[in-house]
FILUM-688568 format. One record per atom (N, C-alpha, C): residue in one letter; y, z, x negated. Coordinates in pm, whole numbers, padded with zeros to 5 digits, always signed. Layout:
BEGIN
aYZX;...
//
This chain:
BEGIN
x-10042-12750-06543;x-10148-12802-06670;x-10136-12810-06816;x-09981-12740-06899;x-09990-12763-07003;x-10146-12668-07026;x-10057-12545-06972;x-10196-12383-06934;x-10357-12431-06974;x-10365-12512-06908;x-10499-12608-06909;x-10573-12650-07035;x-10448-12760-07122;x-10497-12811-07188;x-10478-12741-07342;x-10412-12672-07317;x-10409-12562-07400;x-10522-12501-07445;x-10569-12443-07283;x-10708-12373-07279;x-10883-12482-07349;x-10832-12547-07383;x-10955-12672-07328;x-10937-12710-07462;x-10797-12732-07588;x-10817-12757-07724;x-10824-12600-07719;x-10817-12490-07706;x-10879-12391-07775;x-11045-12332-07755;x-11085-12397-07685;x-11177-12409-07605;x-11330-12453-07705;x-11233-12621-07731;x-11313-12668-07799;x-11302-12645-07993;x-11203-12582-08003;x-11181-12572-08146;x-11282-12455-08201;x-11309-12381-08077;x-11397-12263-08135;x-11535-12280-08142;x-11533-12373-07982;x-11713-12454-08006;x-11730-12542-08127;x-11611-12637-08153;x-11678-12695-08306;x-11689-12611-08454;x-11630-12456-08438;x-11630-12398-08516;x-11755-12283-08483;x-11795-12287-08380;x-11909-12194-08327;x-12053-12251-08441;x-11992-12395-08419;x-12114-12516-08440;x-12139-12518-08641;x-12025-12483-08717;x-12004-12510-08806;x-12055-12361-08867;x-12048-12274-08788;x-12047-12102-08856;x-12260-12182-08844;x-12282-12197-08771;x-12438-12203-08714;x-12501-12313-08829;x-12421-12384-08863;x-12524-12511-08970;x-12510-12408-09023;x-12405-12403-09102;x-12347-12317-09266;x-12477-12178-09217;x-12497-12087-09112;x-12613-11968-09130;x-12740-12071-09138;x-12743-12155-09091;x-12962-12220-09085;x-12893-12349-09203;x-12859-12386-09315;x-12915-12468-09378;x-12947-12444-09462;x-12899-12336-09550;x-12995-12291-09650;x-13131-12281-09623;x-13184-12222-09554;x-13314-12195-09444;x-13408-12290-09382;x-13308-12428-09406;x-13382-12537-09377;x-13398-12579-09482;x-13325-12592-09602;x-13379-12646-09695;x-13497-12602-09735;x-13464-12447-09764;x-13571-12375-09821;x-13685-12450-09752;x-13662-12452-09660;x-13827-12446-09541;x-13882-12597-09643;x-13811-12720-09637;x-13873-12855-09674;x-13848-12839-09811;x-13799-12806-09885;x-13858-12727-10093;x-14007-12705-10074;x-14051-12573-09919;x-14108-12517-09988;x-14283-12583-09937;x-14191-12717-09778;x-14296-12746-09760;x-14360-12873-09835;x-14228-12911-09923;x-14311-13025-10026;x-14387-12981-10128;x-14301-12848-10188;x-14413-12804-10272;x-14525-12765-10230;x-14569-12710-10089;x-14751-12720-10053;x-14798-12852-10065;x-14733-12941-10024;x-14780-13130-10061;x-14799-13139-10163;x-14680-13091-10242;x-14792-13107-10388;x-14885-13039-10437;x-14867-12850-10406;x-15020-12816-10443;x-15114-12826-10365;x-15148-12914-10237;x-15262-12947-10245;x-15281-13110-10273;x-15206-13189-10261;x-15221-13326-10397;x-15271-13303-10576;x-15250-13165-10543;x-15309-13134-10751;x-15412-13162-10716;x-15439-13027-10631;x-15604-13000-10578;x-15707-13124-10517;x-15647-13204-10432;x-15756-13275-10456;x-15743-13411-10552;x-15637-13407-10609;x-15631-13500-10802;x-15747-13450-10828;x-15702-13277-10888;x-15859-13207-10953;x-15941-13272-10947;x-16014-13270-10818;x-16087-13287-10751;x-16207-13431-10806;x-16078-13514-10737;x-16122-13651-10724;x-16111-13714-10876;x-16049-13633-10992;x-16135-13642-11179;x-16200-13538-11216;x-16245-13475-11140;x-16392-13426-11203;x-16493-13378-11125;x-16450-13452-10995;x-16596-13510-10946;x-16664-13654-10932;x-16670-13673-11007;x-16655-13843-10958;x-16678-13881-11162;x-16775-13997-11161;x-16761-13982-11329;x-16679-14152-11321;x-16612-14252-11257;x-16570-14279-11292;x-16598-14410-11226;x-16550-14573-11270;x-16636-14662-11258;x-16568-14759-11376;x-16673-14805-11491;x-16849-14771-11436;x-16882-14687-11479;x-16939-14573-11408;x-17002-14481-11430;x-17049-14457-11605;x-17081-14539-11669;x-17105-14458-11764;x-16998-14504-11894;x-16839-14571-11823;x-16811-14612-11901;x-16707-14488-12049;x-16810-14398-12031;x-16745-14261-12156;x-16901-14342-12257;x-17021-14392-12221;x-17065-14429-12396;x-17088-14574-12389;x-16946-14645-12354;x-16979-14778-12355;x-16827-14786-12426;x-16830-14928-12385;x-16635-14971-12533;x-16600-15000-12396;x-16616-15072-12270;x-16593-15133-12177;x-16471-15051-12106;x-16340-15116-12058;x-16253-15024-11976;x-16296-14999-11824;x-16249-14875-11844;x-16278-14819-11715;x-16218-14827-11621;x-16243-14899-11523;x-16133-14934-11385;x-16144-14798-11321;x-16168-14727-11251;x-16173-14619-11197;x-16169-14488-11301;x-16159-14443-11259;x-16107-14288-11333;x-16214-14126-11292;x-16217-14054-11391;x-16272-13968-11375;x-16375-13960-11497;x-16426-13804-11494;x-16480-13778-11597;x-16580-13695-11586;x-16689-13654-11484;x-16809-13586-11438;x-16910-13631-11521;x-16976-13617-11564;x-17138-13652-11644;x-17174-13701-11515;x-17259-13871-11532;x-17269-13920-11388;x-17471-13889-11387;x-17540-13788-11438;x-17635-13757-11471;x-17644-13573-11401;x-17530-13587-11348;x-17556-13427-11297;x-17441-13457-11184;x-17420-13315-11158;x-17361-13326-10965;x-17244-13130-11027;x-17173-13171-10907;x-17059-13043-10944;x-17003-13046-11068;x-16938-12954-11119;x-16799-12964-11255;x-16914-12944-11371;x-17003-13034-11388;x-17102-13083-11523;x-17005-13214-11544;x-16928-13161-11681;x-16825-13274-11755;x-16878-13350-11881;x-16852-13509-11862;x-16897-13587-11945;x-16877-13552-12118;x-16943-13493-12191;x-16878-13487-12290;x-16808-13600-12344;x-16899-13693-12338;x-16843-13819-12412;x-16748-13878-12264;x-16729-13951-12235;x-16641-13950-12154;x-16496-13891-12213;x-16557-13857-12209;x-16416-13703-12289;x-16301-13694-12352;x-16431-13831-12501;x-16370-13815-12645;x-16323-13900-12632;x-16324-13981-12537;x-16231-14130-12472;x-16132-14134-12489;x-16039-13980-12417;x-15892-13957-12416;x-15768-13933-12509;x-15712-14018-12479;x-15585-14014-12591;x-15531-13827-12607;x-15522-13833-12712;x-15509-13667-12735;x-15305-13747-12722;x-15276-13529-12663;x-15142-13562-12593;x-15073-13506-12732;x-15147-13409-12803;x-15073-13323-12894;x-15096-13370-13046;x-15155-13470-13129;x-15187-13461-13201;x-15123-13689-13205;x-15015-13625-13351;x-15049-13763-13387;x-15147-13902-13449;x-15140-14027-13366;x-15251-14052-13428;x-15258-14098-13612;x-15381-14176-13589;x-15407-14209-13767;x-15386-14323-13781;x-15377-14392-13911;x-15383-14561-13930;x-15493-14538-14044;x-15587-14609-14032;x-15635-14658-14174;x-15651-14796-14184;x-15651-14890-14291;x-15617-14994-14307;x-15707-15100-14273;x-15833-15050-14278;x-15957-15127-14374;x-15980-15213-14209;x-15992-15138-14127;x-16004-15165-14013;x-15908-15212-13903;x-15741-15202-13967;x-15639-15244-13913;x-15575-15140-13846;x-15602-15054-13775;x-15619-14958-13611;x-15611-14808-13641;x-15522-14784-13463;x-15481-14641-13515;x-15617-14590-13418;x-15631-14488-13484;x-15718-14376-13403;x-15667-14257-13361;x-15646-14241-13195;x-15624-14109-13180;x-15672-13962-13220;x-15622-13874-13270;x-15655-13750-13341;x-15729-13653-13271;x-15800-13606-13204;x-15822-13478-13126;x-15856-13350-13314;x-15811-13429-13371;x-15895-13286-13449;x-15830-13205-13413;x-15963-13037-13403;x-15898-12943-13372;x-15900-12774-13449;x-15860-12814-13636;x-15897-12789-13683;x-15990-12789-13822;x-15925-12719-13980;x-16010-12799-14093;x-16127-12794-14090;x-16170-12877-14091;x-16340-12943-14152;x-16405-12983-14056;x-16317-13028-13948;x-16393-13118-13867;x-16278-13192-13812;x-16336-13356-13802;x-16266-13424-13739;x-16344-13480-13610;x-16259-13570-13522;x-16215-13683-13381;x-16188-13743-13435;x-16147-13858-13414;x-16141-13918-13451;x-16177-14101-13415;x-16084-14162-13251;x-16175-14211-13197;x-16027-14351-13201;x-16043-14450-13232;x-16042-14582-13131;x-15980-14576-13078;x-15784-14602-13072;x-15665-14615-12970;x-15737-14733-12866;x-15752-14831-12888;x-15823-14976-12852;x-15929-14956-12751;x-16039-14830-12760;x-16081-14801-12759;x-16089-14629-12619;x-15966-14627-12583;x-15941-14454-12534;x-15869-14553-12429;x-15891-14429-12357;x-15766-14438-12231;x-15740-14382-12260;x-15526-14396-12201;x-15455-14325-12272;x-15358-14251-12171;x-15259-14214-12131;x-15224-14130-11968;x-15180-14224-11910;x-15064-14386-11908;x-15028-14467-11858;x-15186-14494-11756;x-15246-14553-11871;x-15354-14607-11751;x-15454-14533-11677;x-15455-14450-11737;x-15489-14273-11639;x-15430-14244-11529;x-15331-14307-11518;x-15188-14260-11356;x-15257-14379-11304;x-15253-14508-11343;x-15264-14590-11292;x-15393-14603-11190;x-15512-14611-11266;x-15628-14573-11209;x-15601-14511-11071;x-15567-14378-11134;x-15573-14244-11020;x-15489-14251-10822;x-15441-14411-10930;x-15326-14415-10791;x-15153-14330-10799;x-15161-14309-10894;x-14994-14183-10896;x-14907-14234-10977;x-14919-14375-11044;x-14852-14442-11122;x-14688-14428-11056;x-14575-14364-11158;x-14437-14340-11104;x-14439-14279-10960;x-14518-14190-10954;x-14517-14091-10801;x-14479-13952-10875;x-14620-13956-10959;x-14670-13804-11021;x-14686-13814-11216;x-14659-13711-11212;x-14702-13674-11388;x-14764-13574-11367;x-14884-13603-11450;x-14991-13467-11504;x-15001-13486-11593;x-15069-13315-11631;x-15097-13305-11778;x-15305-13199-11713;x-15403-13241-11809;x-15462-13273-11759;x-15564-13100-11882;x-15577-13009-11848;x-15631-12974-12042;x-15763-12853-12017;x-15843-12858-12071;x-15975-12800-12098;x-16021-12720-12165;x-15998-12565-12149;x-16022-12441-12271;x-16161-12405-12257;x-16239-12362-12379;x-16367-12283-12336;x-16332-12126-12338;x-16383-12117-12196;x-16354-12032-12139;x-16391-11891-12252;x-16426-11889-12272;x-16513-11771-12408;x-16442-11852-12624;x-16389-11695-12604;x-16364-11769-12709;x-16387-11668-12866;x-16455-11774-12930;x-16578-11712-13084;x-16438-11755-13158;x-16399-11632-13223;x-16345-11676-13342;x-16418-11614-13472;x-16415-11689-13566;x-16476-11659-13701;x-16402-11591-13812;x-16353-11501-13861;x-16304-11447-13960;x-16338-11442-14106;x-16306-11425-14179;x-16376-11476-14327;x-16313-11301-14396;x-16402-11211-14418;x-16364-11095-14447;x-16415-11027-14563;x-16431-11139-14664;x-16481-11097-14769;x-16444-11194-14909;x-16436-11164-14995;x-16406-11220-15200;x-16466-11243-15307;x-16600-11368-15304;x-16673-11329-15414;x-16803-11356-15310;x-16902-11270-15328;x-17028-11208-15280;x-17087-11105-15252;x-17106-11003-15177;x-17167-11073-15042;x-17121-11186-14962;x-17095-11330-14886;x-16991-11399-14787;x-17010-11241-14662;x-16932-11190-14631;x-16919-11198-14502;x-16846-11268-14396;x-16868-11242-14270;x-16829-11239-14180;x-16744-11160-14051;x-16646-11199-13963;x-16680-11089-13854;x-16636-11139-13710;x-16716-11163-13616;x-16667-11273-13534;x-16614-11226-13405;x-16549-11247-13343;x-16529-11146-13185;x-16551-11254-13091;x-16588-11177-12946;x-16650-11270-12893;x-16549-11294-12757;x-16498-11316-12683;x-16367-11295-12616;x-16344-11383-12494;x-16333-11329-12331;x-16373-11386-12247;x-16218-11405-12231;x-16171-11487-12039;x-16062-11473-12014;x-15989-11345-11995;x-15950-11207-12049;x-15895-11157-12055;x-15993-11032-12103;x-16097-11057-12116;x-16161-10921-12172;x-16272-10967-12242;x-16295-10854-12345;x-16413-10912-12493;x-16541-10874-12416;x-16636-10940-12471;x-16761-11027-12415;x-16864-10885-12514;x-16886-10778-12414;x-16936-10745-12470;x-17145-10751-12422;x-17189-10639-12594;x-17331-10667-12620;x-17398-10740-12554;x-17281-10918-12623;x-17350-11048-12560;x-17408-11064-12657;x-17568-11162-12616;x-17632-11245-12757;x-17594-11320-12816;x-17559-11347-12986;x-17533-11424-13045;x-17624-11508-13151;x-17576-11655-13114;x-17728-11726-13227;x-17579-11789-13322;x-17625-11757-13465;x-17517-11792-13554;x-17635-11855-13729;x-17613-11999-13728;x-17635-12062-13866;x-17488-12107-13937;x-17571-12068-14090;x-17400-12144-14197;x-17489-12208-14281;x-17501-12306-14251;x-17492-12471-14300;x-17387-12486-14496;x-17508-12431-14522;x-17469-12405-14667;x-17436-12552-14789;x-17427-12590-14871;x-17432-12678-14909;x-17517-12675-15055;x-17626-12739-15076;x-17683-12742-15174;x-17589-12786-15339;x-17582-12704-15354;x-17482-12755-15549;x-17610-12833-15643;x-17705-12907-15619;x-17822-12961-15797;x-17768-12989-15806;x-17809-13115-15828;x-17863-13200-15919;x-17884-13336-15817;x-17895-13315-15741;x-17899-13438-15677;x-17807-13474-15674;x-17788-13637-15646;x-17661-13700-15654;x-17625-13733-15460;x-17692-13701-15363;x-17641-13671-15270;x-17674-13568-15248;x-17612-13511-15171;x-17606-13339-15185;x-17696-13308-15019;x-17793-13205-15013;x-17836-13124-14934;x-17771-13091-14878;x-17849-13007-14765;x-17738-12848-14704;x-17883-12699-14652;x-17904-12630-14689;x-18012-12540-14584;x-17927-12442-14543;x-17978-12449-14384;x-18005-12356-14310;x-18037-12252-14339;x-17907-12113-14313;x-17981-12038-14208;x-17927-11931-14111;x-18015-11897-14084;x-18008-11876-13898;x-18041-11714-13906;x-17931-11697-13803;x-18025-11556-13727;x-17947-11507-13583;x-18012-11438-13579;x-17951-11371-13412;x-17913-11203-13396;x-17739-11177-13328;x-17756-11048-13361;x-17699-10996-13150;x-17585-10882-13146;x-17544-10829-13113;x-17397-10845-13153;x-17352-10811-12988;x-17172-10831-13007;x-17236-10689-12975;x-17047-10598-13048;x-17032-10474-12923;x-17043-10453-12863;x-16922-10306-12871;x-16846-10272-12649;x-16763-10354-12659;x-16711-10405-12853;x-16524-10461-12824;x-16585-10653-12830;x-16714-10674-12813;x-16725-10791-12810;x-16751-10880-12953;x-16688-10781-13051;x-16743-10793-13171;x-16905-10816-13254;x-16904-10868-13323;x-17006-10862-13459;x-16987-10871-13648;x-17032-10859-13713;x-17022-10837-13856;x-17122-10923-13896;x-17135-11034-14002;x-17240-11120-14034;x-17217-11077-14166;x-17332-11126-14273;x-17357-11053-14390;x-17473-11187-14441;x-17427-11275-14541;x-17500-11374-14607;x-17521-11324-14712;x-17607-11289-14793;x-17604-11211-14923;x-17656-11308-15069;x-17597-11286-15208;x-17616-11386-15287;x-17571-11509-15272;x-17410-11483-15177;x-17299-11659-15134;x-17267-11579-15165;x-17158-11753-15295;x-17037-11717-15312;x-16948-11730-15219;x-16844-11743-15158;x-16775-11797-15021;x-16630-11844-15110;x-16624-11834-15197;x-16559-11863-15302;x-16588-12022-15326;x-16623-12024-15438;x-16714-12123-15484;x-16785-12235-15453;x-16847-12233-15329;x-16961-12266-15243;x-16921-12301-15093;x-16970-12429-15010;x-16893-12535-14933;x-17012-12472-14821;x-16972-12452-14707;x-16994-12450-14611;x-17011-12432-14476;x-17047-12475-14417;x-17061-12381-14214;x-17078-12327-14169;x-17011-12231-14096;x-17060-12159-13998;x-17070-12168-13877;x-17130-12169-13773;x-17210-12246-13619;x-17224-12062-13598;x-17139-12048-13466;x-17176-11938-13361;x-17199-11984-13198;x-17306-11945-13156;x-17329-11947-13035;x-17298-11780-12987;x-17296-11788-12898;x-17240-11658-12815;x-17288-11694-12640;x-17290-11601-12576;x-17377-11622-12408;x-17489-11533-12375;x-17391-11498-12232;x-17438-11364-12106;x-17367-11441-11968;x-17491-11388-11861;x-17442-11449-11784;x-17445-11572-11734;x-17496-11661-11836;x-17474-11798-11731;x-17339-11851-11879;x-17266-11765-11892;x-17162-11843-11994;x-17187-11847-12135;x-17121-11990-12158;x-17173-12029-12297;x-17091-12052-12379;x-17086-12018-12460;x-16941-12042-12569;x-16969-12066-12760;x-16865-12106-12834;x-16986-12126-12912;x-16819-12155-13000;x-16819-12209-13162;x-16761-12127-13252;x-16791-12179-13416;x-16665-12202-13471;x-16734-12234-13588;x-16644-12224-13694;x-16650-12216-13815;x-16608-12193-14011;x-16611-12269-14045;x-16569-12337-14168;x-16529-12449-14244;x-16509-12424-14379;x-16570-12366-14452;x-16518-12361-14602;x-16534-12498-14707;x-16385-12529-14792;x-16470-12648-14918;x-16335-12536-15000;x-16392-12576-15062;x-16309-12457-15215;x-16121-12534-15211;x-16036-12466-15255;x-15850-12559-15246;x-15927-12652-15351;x-15992-12591-15444;x-15964-12679-15598;x-16027-12825-15582;x-16116-12881-15463;x-16180-12960-15415;x-16115-13037-15329;x-15947-13126-15357;x-15893-13190-15225;x-15951-13323-15189;x-16054-13407-15240;x-16074-13534-15198;x-16166-13486-15070;x-16165-13596-14961;x-16245-13518-14843;x-16356-13699-14784;x-16462-13642-14755;x-16476-13746-14621;x-16454-13742-14475;x-16421-13842-14466;x-16337-13873-14254;x-16474-13944-14198;x-16484-13915-14088;x-16589-13988-14042;x-16488-14063-13889;x-16518-14165-13872;x-16440-14212-13793;x-16522-14285-13698;x-16530-14240-13559;x-16568-14300-13435;x-16537-14488-13433;x-16642-14565-13431;x-16681-14697-13413;x-16743-14785-13323;x-16834-14787-13218;x-16804-14775-13147;x-16882-14661-13106;x-16880-14637-12923;x-16972-14556-12878;x-17077-14655-12765;x-17105-14740-12782;x-17191-14860-12737;x-17320-14821-12777;x-17257-14883-12916;x-17345-14887-13054;x-17378-14770-13089;x-17309-14638-13092;x-17322-14561-13146;x-17318-14540-13328;x-17209-14594-13316;x-17164-14623-13519;x-17087-14507-13551;x-17093-14537-13659;x-16963-14432-13724;x-16931-14452-13869;x-16789-14423-13848;x-16746-14503-14003;x-16766-14365-14086;x-16767-14356-14218;x-16765-14298-14288;x-16680-14340-14421;x-16555-14311-14374;x-16451-14316-14481;x-16381-14250-14608;x-16318-14322-14711;x-16284-14173-14778;x-16168-14143-14784;x-16143-13983-14728;x-16057-13972-14687;x-15920-13937-14722;x-15906-14074-14812;x-15779-14091-14903;x-15650-14247-14899;x-15833-14323-14795;x-15797-14398-14710;x-15734-14411-14586;x-15769-14298-14561;x-15715-14326-14443;x-15577-14213-14405;x-15491-14272-14310;x-15344-14232-14265;x-15216-14259-14413;x-15199-14166-14393;x-15099-14140-14540;x-15169-14099-14708;x-15137-14228-14741;x-15192-14182-14917;x-15184-14105-14988;x-15260-13974-15072;x-15171-13866-15165;x-15062-13959-15221;x-14960-13875-15288;x-14862-13909-15329;x-14863-14003-15470;x-14951-13885-15609;x-15024-13968-15642;x-15160-14057-15608;x-15197-14141-15596;x-15364-14174-15581;x-15395-14201-15666;x-15532-14182-15712;x-15616-14261-15807;x-15733-14292-15768;x-15824-14286-15888;x-15974-14383-15849;x-16012-14235-15880;x-16091-14249-15715;x-16247-14113-15739;x-16322-14211-15626;x-16443-14110-15570;x-16566-14139-15561;x-16626-14090-15506;x-16670-14032-15440;x-16766-13995-15321;x-16868-14026-15296;x-16988-13905-15241;x-17143-13935-15273;x-17138-13866-15139;x-17209-13968-15024;x-17240-13845-14894;x-17365-13847-14910;x-17387-13753-14798;x-17558-13727-14741;x-17504-13685-14596;x-17524-13801-14470;x-17496-13752-14375;x-17669-13736-14263;x-17613-13605-14142;x-17768-13564-14092;x-17675-13517-13958;x-17781-13549-13878;x-17711-13444-13706;x-17872-13406-13667;x-17745-13262-13649;x-17830-13167-13558;x-17777-13130-13419;x-17841-13142-13325;x-17852-13076-13177;x-17881-12946-13151;x-17880-12807-13016;x-17879-12728-13031;x-17954-12725-12935;x-18092-12673-12994;x-18245-12694-12908;x-18221-12526-12716;x-18302-12553-12718;x-18352-12431-12573;x-18335-12256-12644;x-18342-12279-12829;x-18358-12124-12825;x-18240-12104-12951;x-18128-12175-12883;x-18027-12170-12966;x-18058-12163-13083;x-18071-12222-13138;x-18063-12292-13346;x-18102-12407-13300;x-18012-12473-13388;x-17966-12564-13482;x-18096-12708-13515;x-18209-12797-13450;x-18252-12866-13477;x-18167-13046-13585;x-18281-13061-13673;x-18197-13159-13774;x-18264-13274-13704;x-18209-13400-13714;x-18238-13549-13683;x-18221-13558-13740;x-18355-13686-13823;x-18309-13777-13931;x-18243-13914-13812;x-18148-14004-13953;x-18089-14110-13997;x-18118-14218-14073;x-18101-14265-14023;x-18188-14419-14125;x-18041-14450-14149;x-18064-14623-14166;x-17986-14694-14225;x-17801-14627-14249;x-17751-14566-14377;x-17648-14502-14336;x-17637-14398-14365;x-17725-14342-14404;x-17686-14138-14400;x-17669-14082-14545;x-17712-14210-14656;x-17680-14169-14783;x-17535-14291-14823;x-17487-14197-14904;x-17413-14330-14944;x-17316-14361-15009;x-17209-14351-15109;x-17077-14345-15222;x-16915-14463-15103;x-16869-14338-15106;x-16713-14459-15060;x-16634-14377-15236;x-16571-14530-15197;x-16483-14495-15313;x-16276-14582-15296;x-16235-14474-15341;x-16090-14524-15337;x-16013-14625-15528;x-15988-14671-15446;x-15916-14719-15604;x-15961-14862-15632;x-16031-14919-15626;x-16088-15035-15666;x-16080-15111-15600;x-16053-15272-15623;x-16050-15329-15464;x-16227-15400-15448;x-16258-15416-15576;x-16451-15452-15544;x-16528-15407-15520;x-16508-15261-15554;x-16525-15164-15430;x-16545-15112-15304;x-16584-15048-15178;x-16612-14998-15076;x-16572-14827-15007;x-16470-14875-14963;x-16397-14728-14956;x-16430-14636-14802;x-16544-14731-14729;x-16644-14653-14633;x-16794-14841-14639;x-16816-14681-14547;x-16983-14733-14505;x-17023-14702-14318;x-17140-14727-14282;x-17159-14717-14142;x-17319-14695-14151;x-17290-14567-13974;x-17435-14482-13961;x-17436-14485-13825;x-17528-14546-13795;x-17555-14502-13699;x-17640-14336-13552;x-17602-14303-13471;x-17616-14135-13419;x-17714-14128-13307;x-17751-14096-13283;x-17834-14029-13164;x-17787-14052-13079;x-17881-14111-12951;x-17812-14144-12766;x-17765-13927-12773;x-17861-13863-12804;x-17790-13732-12754;x-17670-13665-12841;x-17613-13576-12730;x-17497-13539-12755;x-17548-13379-12937;x-17470-13422-12990;x-17510-13311-13176;x-17342-13314-13229;x-17418-13253-13325;x-17316-13230-13452;x-17299-13337-13523;x-17239-13399-13679;x-17274-13497-13787;x-17216-13382-13865;x-17337-13403-13966;x-17295-13311-14025;x-17300-13369-14147;x-17153-13372-14252;x-17197-13464-14359;x-17101-13409-14500;x-17239-13383-14546;x-17218-13320-14731;x-17196-13417-14807;x-17076-13371-14929;x-17085-13499-14974;x-16982-13392-15134;x-17035-13516-15272;x-16952-13455-15339;x-16880-13571-15433;x-16803-13490-15570;x-16714-13560-15638;x-16787-13556-15795;x-16722-13647-15845;x-16816-13620-16000;x-16764-13510-16080;x-16689-13461-16060;x-16686-13369-16178;x-16771-13228-16110;x-16756-13170-16217;x-16845-13045-16148;x-16820-12935-16074;x-16916-12853-16000;x-16863-12837-15918;x-16797-12841-15720;x-16762-12969-15710;x-16705-13043-15610;x-16778-13083-15510;x-16796-13038-15458;x-16900-13000-15320;x-16795-12924-15158;x-16818-13097-15048;x-16763-13051-14932;x-16851-13113-14866;x-16818-13047-14758;x-16913-13057-14623;x-16775-13100-14499;x-16785-13117-14435;x-16703-13242-14286;x-16886-13199-14164;x-16716-13166-14016;x-16804-13185-13881;x-16752-13270-13792;x-16838-13323-13732;x-16815-13414-13631;x-16813-13389-13519;x-16798-13416-13370;x-16861-13303-13318;x-16942-13468-13182;x-17053-13502-13198;x-17082-13656-13116;x-17116-13608-12945;x-17016-13582-12831;x-16973-13481-12696;x-16949-13435-12776;x-16774-13347-12693;x-16676-13342-12720;x-16733-13170-12729;x-16834-13103-12616;x-16836-12976-12639;x-16957-12994-12721;x-16957-13080-12806;x-17032-12989-12912;x-17015-12898-13042;x-16899-12871-13046;x-16799-12831-13131;x-16702-12744-13036;x-16687-12725-12930;x-16619-12708-12778;x-16447-12672-12820;x-16467-12868-12829;x-16325-12869-12837;x-16253-12877-12750;x-16084-12829-12748;x-16052-12813-12609;x-15948-12965-12604;x-15901-13032-12523;x-15861-13088-12449;x-15731-13107-12370;x-15650-13190-12402;x-15500-13169-12363;x-15469-13357-12360;x-15453-13430-12203;x-15451-13521-12215;x-15322-13531-12061;x-15216-13607-12074;x-15095-13638-12001;x-15009-13659-12089;x-14869-13573-11974;x-14723-13624-12017;x-14753-13441-12068;x-14617-13455-11984;x-14539-13267-12103;x-14452-13250-11951;x-14523-13127-11902;x-14434-13093-11782;x-14331-12971-11829;x-14324-12951-11937;x-14201-12869-11994;x-14070-12974-11900;x-13932-12878-11876;x-13842-12928-11812;x-13906-12991-11669;x-13969-12983-11604;x-13920-13010-11429;x-13921-12949-11328;x-13864-12954-11250;x-13812-12843-11168;x-13877-12812-11116;x-14080-12856-11087;x-14166-12756-10992;x-14293-12838-11058;x-14415-12797-11162;x-14485-12786-11159;x-14614-12685-11082;x-14680-12787-10988;x-14805-12708-10932;x-14936-12729-11046;x-14953-12651-11024;x-15106-12614-11138;x-15282-12576-10990;x-15372-12633-11070;x-15524-12497-11011;x-15564-12584-11189;x-15711-12451-11105;x-15819-12420-11215;x-15895-12452-11176;x-16008-12493-11234;x-16173-12535-11224;x-16246-12506-11267;x-16363-12400-11313;x-16425-12311-11404;x-16565-12496-11408;x-16566-12495-11505;x-16699-12615-11539;x-16735-12642-11713;x-16854-12721-11693;x-16919-12748-11776;x-16929-12821-11886;x-16890-12847-12045;x-16881-12998-12070;x-17012-12960-12198;x-17115-13039-12160;x-17274-13057-12307;x-17278-12866-12282;x-17291-12808-12190;x-17335-12676-12175;x-17274-12554-12215;x-17161-12605-12244;x-17042-12531-12271;x-16966-12454-12207;x-16908-12368-12117;x-16824-12329-12052;x-16695-12359-12053;x-16601-12427-12017;x-16474-12457-11973;x-16363-12414-11914;x-16260-12431-11863;x-16182-12390-11772;x-16058-12559-11788;x-16056-12620-11706;x-15993-12713-11678;x-15855-12646-11526;x-15753-12723-11596;x-15644-12713-11526;x-15544-12860-11542;x-15534-12865-11400;x-15449-13015-11355;x-15303-12880-11354;x-15211-12971-11426;x-15082-12953-11357;x-15005-13078-11301;x-14910-13107-11172;x-14902-13168-11153;x-14711-13149-11086;x-14600-13298-11145;x-14511-13268-11116;x-14452-13410-11006;x-14329-13409-10949;x-14340-13524-10886;x-14234-13592-10908;x-14205-13714-10967;x-14139-13785-11101;x-14015-13780-10896;x-14031-13815-10833;x-13936-13851-10760;x-13807-13778-10664;x-13854-13652-10736;x-13742-13563-10707;x-13757-13523-10572;x-13673-13372-10621;x-13684-13310-10412;x-13554-13326-10362;x-13503-13302-10245;x-13400-13367-10168;x-13373-13178-10153;x-13297-13110-10178;x-13191-12924-10106;x-13255-12909-10262;x-13202-12732-10226;x-13242-12621-10313;x-13282-12513-10276;x-13388-12516-10338;x-13483-12347-10346;x-13494-12257-10452;
//
């Protein structure tokens, strides 16, 4: 009897040991399978969510061109189908990479999507869609975090290669990992006229050329001093259905005063023209400053040239900083078309001329977009990509998605 009991105990111990070994051998693959399924589910959710954002205009469909609050989130252009996005809806997204700017005159903060020197896109925060609101409208608040980035497919980089006269540039056009060889490019130099006019106008010099085998092209403007004059160069490149653009703005370094356009209302298409000293942090030793400006609006034609559309009230004026009785801002109204607001301005001293650009419709100046949270430090981030167009400019849309509730097991 004792021998039989001992045999049973040994058998039980062997059986339990076998189970423990079995669990140890297969637990890692089981945990890996669970994590794999979680990652696959996240990838599927990411793809569906990206299409949800890109293939519907939101509610109401024209929320990008109104001042109302969106009740459904989407950025498709309501007048088109497929992956054609609204330049105006994208303007209303709060930038997640730039700090906001305060303007005391309106007592409002502005989302700053400025992409470089000589260009501005400042939108009131109270008329923007932030990350938290978008998450709630998409139904993922508290469950998933996301970041939406929109980057131009073609990179049109412009480098000034001269000092003095003539004015020379080197343009390089590249796609995603390859140069755009033998691509047609159309360019326009917007040159500020330094004459006796109280409100400086500009002259446009336009031409076309081709890139070489490495996607580059030199541009020369004879008789123009690249240091003492103010100007903006706008370049469009296009090939096989792809279109991209780039720009370069120059204002002499000695002229530090600026005119700053700010979006006031999308619905009324109103823009505030402010003195730069009054926007954001003032200079260390601010003093009285008066700037005379002349605002114009240009659109891109079918042959890739710029056509000017006249503006009415507020197109010319003066903005003053440092005086309690004089205005440091004025207002103007832009057309319904997508285009570029060009503001030329001058100071009170000789040779003080400047220029600033503002896109009306994000694609007009090929501005990039970064909207949402920060994926850095997350355990696992799913990404998906679509090719889209914004105002005719080719973009690459990428959505990064991560789970805010974590995963079980190890991967």
